[in-house]
C-alpha positions in Angstrom: 45.3 -71.9 100.5 46.9 -72.5 97.2 45.3 -74.2 94.3 45.3 -78.1 94.5 45.5 -78.2 98.3 42.4 -80.1 99.5 40.8 -78.7 102.7 37.8 -79.1 104.9 34.9 -76.8 103.9 34.0 -76.9 107.7 37.2 -75.0 108.5 36.3 -72.2 105.9 34.3 -69.5 107.4 31.7 -67.9 105.3 33.2 -65.5 102.7 32.1 -62.0 102.5 32.7 -61.9 98.8 30.4 -64.4 96.9 31.8 -66.6 94.3 30.3 -64.5 91.6 33.8 -63.0 90.9 35.1 -64.8 87.9 38.7 -64.3 88.8 38.3 -65.5 92.4 36.5 -68.5 91.1 39.3 -69.5 88.8 42.0 -69.8 91.4 40.1 -72.1 93.8 40.0 -76.0 93.5 37.8 -77.7 96.1 39.0 -81.0 97.6 37.6 -83.3 100.2 39.2 -83.8 103.5 37.5 -85.5 106.5 37.5 -83.4 109.8 35.8 -83.6 113.1 35.7 -79.8 113.4 32.3 -78.1 113.6 31.4 -74.6 112.9 30.3 -72.5 116.0 27.3 -71.3 113.9 25.5 -74.2 112.5 23.3 -71.9 110.3 26.4 -71.2 108.2 26.5 -74.7 106.9 23.9 -74.4 104.2 25.5 -71.4 102.9 28.9 -73.1 102.8 27.5 -76.1 101.0 25.8 -73.9 98.5 29.1 -72.1 98.0 30.9 -75.4 97.4 28.3 -76.5 94.9 28.7 -73.2 92.9 32.4 -73.5 93.0 32.4 -77.3 91.9 30.2 -76.3 88.9 32.4 -73.6 87.9 35.7 -75.4 88.2 34.8 -79.0 87.6 37.7 -80.4 89.3 36.3 -81.6 92.8 38.3 -84.9 92.5 41.7 -83.3 91.7 43.5 -83.7 94.8 47.0 -83.4 93.3 49.2 -80.6 94.5 50.3 -78.0 92.0 53.8 -76.9 91.5 55.1 -73.6 90.2 54.6 -71.6 93.3 58.0 -71.6 94.8 60.1 -68.3 94.1 63.6 -68.1 93.5 66.0 -67.4 96.4 69.5 -65.9 95.8 72.7 -66.9 97.5 75.7 -65.4 95.9 75.5 -65.7 92.0 73.2 -68.7 92.4 69.3 -69.0 92.6 67.5 -71.9 94.3 64.1 -72.7 93.1 61.5 -75.5 93.7 60.5 -76.6 90.2 56.9 -77.8 89.2 57.8 -81.6 90.0 59.0 -80.8 93.5 62.8 -80.7 92.9 65.0 -78.1 94.4 67.3 -76.9 91.6 70.1 -74.6 91.4 70.5 -71.9 88.6 73.7 -69.9 87.7 72.8 -66.3 87.1 76.2 -65.7 85.2 75.9 -68.6 82.8 71.9 -68.6 82.6 72.0 -72.3 83.1 70.9 -74.9 85.6 73.5 -76.8 87.4 72.8 -80.3 86.2 74.8 -81.9 89.1 72.8 -80.1 91.8 69.1 -81.4 92.3 67.2 -82.8 95.2 65.8 -85.3 95.0 68.0 -86.5 92.1 65.0 -88.6 90.7 61.4 -88.0 91.1 60.4 -84.8 92.8 58.3 -84.4 96.0 55.3 -83.5 94.1 55.0 -79.8 94.8 57.0 -77.0 96.6 54.9 -74.1 97.5 57.4 -72.0 99.6 60.6 -70.6 99.1 63.8 -72.2 100.6 65.8 -70.7 103.4 69.5 -70.5 103.8 71.4 -70.9 107.0 75.1 -70.9 106.9 76.4 -73.4 104.3 73.1 -75.2 104.1 69.7 -74.6 102.4 66.4 -76.0 103.7 63.0 -76.4 102.2 59.7 -78.5 102.3 57.6 -80.2 99.7 54.9 -82.9 99.6 52.6 -84.9 97.3 49.1 -86.6 97.8 47.4 -89.6 96.4 43.8 -89.2 97.3 43.6 -88.3 101.0 47.1 -89.9 101.6 49.9 -87.3 101.6 53.6 -87.6 102.1 55.7 -84.5 103.1 59.4 -84.0 103.7 61.3 -81.3 105.4 64.8 -81.3 104.0 68.2 -79.8 104.4 71.0 -79.8 101.7 74.6 -78.6 101.3 74.7 -75.4 99.2 77.7 -76.7 97.4 76.9 -80.4 96.7 73.1 -80.6 97.1 73.4 -83.6 99.2 71.2 -84.2 102.1 72.7 -83.2 105.5 70.3 -85.5 107.4 71.2 -88.7 105.7 69.6 -90.1 102.5 66.1 -88.2 103.2 64.9 -85.4 105.4 62.3 -85.5 108.0 59.4 -87.3 106.5 55.8 -86.5 107.7 52.5 -87.9 106.2 51.0 -84.3 106.0 50.9 -81.3 103.9 53.8 -78.9 104.0 52.9 -75.6 102.3 53.9 -72.5 103.9 57.2 -70.7 104.5 59.8 -72.0 106.9 60.5 -69.7 109.9 64.1 -69.4 111.2 65.7 -68.4 114.4 69.4 -69.3 115.0 69.9 -73.0 114.1 66.1 -73.8 114.6 63.5 -74.2 111.8 59.9 -73.7 112.3 57.3 -75.4 110.3 53.6 -75.5 110.1 51.7 -78.7 109.0 48.1 -80.1 108.4 47.1 -83.2 110.3 49.5 -86.1 110.6 47.9 -89.1 108.7 48.9 -92.0 111.0 47.8 -90.1 114.2 44.2 -91.1 114.5 43.7 -88.8 117.7 46.2 -86.1 116.8 45.4 -82.4 116.1 44.4 -81.1 112.9 47.7 -79.1 112.6 51.0 -78.7 114.2 53.8 -76.2 114.8 57.1 -77.9 114.6 60.6 -76.8 116.0 63.3 -78.5 113.9 67.0 -78.7 114.8 68.8 -77.9 111.6 72.2 -78.9 113.0 71.0 -82.3 114.5 71.4 -85.8 113.1 68.4 -87.5 111.5 67.5 -89.4 114.7 66.9 -86.2 116.7 65.6 -83.4 114.2 62.5 -82.6 115.9 62.8 -80.7 119.1 59.1 -80.3 120.1 55.8 -79.4 118.6 52.5 -77.6 119.5 49.1 -78.8 118.4 47.0 -76.3 116.5 43.3 -76.0 116.1 43.1 -76.5 112.3 45.3 -77.2 109.1 48.0 -74.6 108.7 48.9 -73.4 105.3 50.3 -69.9 106.3 53.8 -70.9 107.1 55.8 -69.3 109.9 56.9 -65.7 110.4 59.6 -65.0 113.0 60.6 -61.8 114.6 62.9 -61.7 117.5 61.9 -64.2 120.1 58.5 -64.8 118.7 57.1 -67.0 116.0 53.6 -66.5 114.3 51.5 -69.1 112.6 47.9 -69.1 111.4 45.3 -71.7 110.8 42.2 -72.2 108.6 40.2 -71.8 111.5 41.2 -68.2 111.6 43.4 -68.4 114.6 46.7 -66.5 114.8 49.3 -67.9 117.3 52.1 -65.9 118.9 54.6 -68.5 120.0 57.7 -68.0 122.4 60.8 -69.3 120.9 63.3 -67.5 123.1 64.6 -70.9 124.5 64.1 -73.3 121.6 66.0 -76.2 123.3 63.5 -76.3 126.2 60.9 -78.9 125.4 59.0 -78.7 128.6 55.2 -78.3 128.0 55.5 -76.8 124.5 51.8 -75.6 124.5 52.9 -73.2 127.4 54.9 -71.2 124.8 51.8 -69.8 123.3 52.0 -66.2 124.3 48.6 -65.0 122.9 46.0 -65.8 120.2 43.8 -63.7 117.9 40.6 -64.8 116.1 40.3 -63.4 112.6 36.9 -63.2 110.9 37.7 -65.8 108.4 40.2 -68.6 107.6 43.8 -67.5 107.3 45.6 -69.3 104.4 48.3 -66.7 103.2 51.5 -65.8 104.9 52.1 -63.5 107.8 54.6 -60.5 107.5 56.2 -59.8 111.0 58.1 -56.5 111.0 58.9 -53.7 113.6 56.8 -55.3 116.3 53.7 -55.7 114.1 52.2 -58.6 112.1 50.3 -58.2 108.9 48.0 -60.8 107.2 44.7 -61.4 105.3 41.8 -63.8 105.6 39.2 -65.5 103.4 36.6 -63.0 104.6 38.2 -60.2 102.7 40.0 -58.4 105.4 43.6 -57.4 105.9 44.9 -56.9 109.4 47.8 -55.0 111.3 48.3 -56.2 114.9 50.7 -54.7 117.3 52.5 -57.8 118.7 54.3 -56.1 121.5 51.3 -54.6 123.1 49.3 -58.0 123.3 49.6 -59.4 126.8 50.6 -63.1 127.6 47.6 -65.3 127.5 45.3 -62.8 125.7 42.7 -64.1 123.5 41.4 -60.8 122.5 40.1 -60.7 118.9 39.3 -57.0 118.4 41.9 -54.7 116.8 43.0 -51.8 119.0 43.3 -48.6 116.9 44.8 -47.0 120.0 47.9 -49.1 119.5 48.1 -48.6 115.8 46.2 -51.7 114.8 43.6 -51.8 112.0 41.3 -54.1 110.0 40.9 -53.1 106.4 37.9 -54.5 104.5 38.8 -55.4 100.8 36.7 -56.5 97.9 37.9 -60.1 97.7 39.8 -62.6 99.7 43.4 -62.0 100.6 46.1 -64.7 100.3 49.2 -62.7 99.3 51.3 -61.5 102.1 50.9 -57.8 102.8 54.3 -55.9 102.4 55.3 -52.7 104.2 57.5 -49.9 103.3 57.9 -46.3 104.2 54.7 -45.9 106.2 52.6 -47.7 103.5 51.1 -51.2 103.6 50.3 -52.9 100.2 47.5 -55.3 100.2 46.7 -57.7 97.3 43.5 -59.6 96.6 42.2 -62.4 94.5 40.3 -60.2 92.1 43.4 -58.6 91.0 43.1 -55.4 93.3 46.2 -53.7 94.9 45.5 -51.3 97.9 48.0 -48.9 99.4 47.0 -48.0 103.0 48.5 -45.7 105.5 50.3 -48.0 107.8 49.4 -45.7 110.9 45.6 -45.9 110.5 44.7 -48.2 107.8 43.2 -45.6 105.6 43.2 -46.1 101.9 45.8 -44.0 99.9 45.1 -45.4 96.5 43.9 -48.6 94.8 44.7 -50.3 91.3 43.8 -53.3 89.4 45.5 -55.9 87.2 44.3 -58.5 85.0 44.1 -61.9 87.0 44.4 -62.9 90.5 47.2 -62.0 92.9 48.1 -65.0 95.1 51.8 -64.2 95.9 53.1 -60.9 97.4 54.5 -58.3 94.9 58.1 -57.3 94.9 59.3 -53.7 95.6 61.9 -52.4 93.3 63.6 -49.4 91.7 63.2 -48.8 88.1 65.0 -46.3 85.8 63.0 -43.3 84.5 65.2 -41.0 82.5 68.1 -40.0 84.6 66.2 -40.8 87.9 64.8 -44.0 89.6 61.4 -44.5 90.9 60.0 -47.1 93.3 57.5 -49.5 91.9 55.7 -52.8 92.7 56.2 -55.9 90.5 52.8 -57.5 90.8 52.4 -61.2 89.7 49.3 -62.1 87.9 47.7 -65.6 88.2 46.4 -65.0 84.6 49.5 -63.7 82.7 52.5 -61.6 83.2 53.9 -59.4 86.1 52.6 -55.8 86.1 54.7 -52.8 87.1 52.7 -50.4 89.4 53.7 -47.1 90.9 53.9 -46.8 94.7 52.9 -43.2 94.5 49.5 -43.4 92.9 49.0 -47.0 91.6 49.6 -46.0 87.9 50.4 -48.9 85.5 54.1 -48.3 84.5 54.7 -51.2 82.3 54.6 -55.1 82.2 57.2 -58.0 82.4 55.6 -60.3 79.7 55.6 -63.9 80.8 52.8 -65.1 78.6 52.2 -67.4 81.6 50.4 -67.3 84.9 52.6 -66.3 87.8 51.9 -67.5 91.3 55.3 -67.0 93.0 56.8 -63.8 94.2 59.4 -62.3 91.6 63.0 -61.7 92.7 65.1 -58.6 91.9 68.8 -59.6 91.7 71.6 -57.9 90.0 69.3 -55.5 88.1 67.3 -58.4 86.8 63.8 -59.5 87.7 63.5 -63.3 87.9 60.1 -64.9 87.6 59.1 -68.6 88.1 56.1 -69.1 85.8 53.4 -71.7 86.4 54.5 -73.6 83.3 57.8 -74.3 85.0 59.9 -71.7 83.0 62.3 -69.4 85.0 62.5 -66.0 83.0 64.5 -62.9 83.8 64.0 -59.3 82.5 65.9 -56.1 82.6 64.4 -54.2 85.6 64.9 -50.9 83.7 63.2 -51.5 80.4 61.3 -54.8 81.2 62.6 -56.7 78.1 63.2 -60.5 78.6 66.8 -61.4 78.8 66.6 -65.1 79.1 64.6 -68.2 80.0 65.3 -71.7 81.1 63.0 -74.8 81.7 63.5 -75.6 85.4 62.6 -79.2 84.9 64.8 -80.4 82.0 67.3 -77.4 82.0 66.7 -76.6 78.3 66.7 -72.9 77.1 63.3 -71.4 76.2 64.5 -67.9 75.1 
C-alpha cells in the first residue's frame, strides 16, 4: 500500500517486523478509513492500535490523505515513453529529442491527483488509471487514449468511479482488468472490486462485469493465460477465470481458487510460467503453483511438493518479486534484496542498499570491459538507483538521482530511465551510469 493511501488498520494483520526499523517507518503514512471488517482474532486489536500510535508519532501526518504522485514508471512504445507525472497527468516523452510532447497530455488541465501504476498499450491506444481524495471522498478514473493524439477514446472522460485506483491494469485481448477499493456511493457494497472493462466499447457500455472482493485492493491485476490474479488487504489472493470475458453470468462463479496469506497483500503479483509470486505485510514472500491448485480450493498452505515456498524476510514486502534463470529476487522495505533458488526458496545471497525498496528492481545488462554482465537496477526510496550483481549481490555502481525513487526504472535503447519522486525524468548510460539528460515531467523544462 503506497504512501499517502489511507487504509483501514483493521484490514492490516499484525506485522512480524515491529515499527522499530527506521527505514520501514519512513515510508508509511497512516490515514483513516471507515470499515465494517473485523479481525478474526480480537486479541490483535490492542497490538494494532499500539502500532498505529507509534507510527503516528514517528510520521506526524495522520491527517494527510492526499495521494502521492511520482510512482508511475515509464512505458516505452517505439521511440516514445509514457509516464504519469506527479500531478496525475499522463505525458509523452520523445527519447530522440529528449523533450516532452507539449501537445500530448491527459487530462489537458489539472491532473487526476496521482497515478501509481504504469500504463498499458493495446494496439493504437494506451490505458491508465488515476485518482485523488479530499478527506475520505475519492474520485478515480480509468481512461483510454489514442497513442497518436492523446485524446480520449471513450468520449470526454473515461470511466469515473468514486474509489481509489492504485495497482497495475491487467490485459487479456481487448479486456482490461482493474482492482478497486470500496465504491463511495454504494452503502452496502463490497470493500473492493475486480472489474472487467471493454477497451473497445463506447462510453455507455465499458464495464462488462465485476466481482466483489473481501477488502480494499491495491495490488493491481496480473494476468497469465486465461487466469487473472488479484490480492486484497485482507491477505486474500484470488485466481479468476477470464477465459470468456464476455460472459457476465454470475461473475463470482469465475473465482477458481483463493489463498490466504499470513498478512495483508498490498504490492503487485508476478504471474509467470504457471506460478505467482507476491509478498505480504507480515514479512513473507510466496511462490504458488497456480496450475496445481484445484477449482474451489481455499487451501492456505504452501505445497513444497509442487515447488511452492514461503520465504520469511526481515521486513514487509511491497515490491513485486522478479524471476529470471531459476532465481527469484525479493525486495523489502528495509532495503534488503534477497536472491532465492526458485525451485525451493532457499537463499542464495542477500544484499542491502540505503533506503526502502517499494518498487521492483529492473534486470539489465551492463558492460564490463569487453564483456557484459547481468545486474539489478534497484530503486531506493531514499536516494538513487543502485546496481547490484545478480551473481553474489555485490554493489557494482549507482545511478545518481539525488532524489527518492519509488517507480521501477526502464531500460530502453541502452539508457536507464528513472522517474524520481520530485517529478523529474532522468536518463543514464547503462554502461557507465553517467546521467545523460533530465526533464521536468510537469512543466517540460530541462533539469540537466
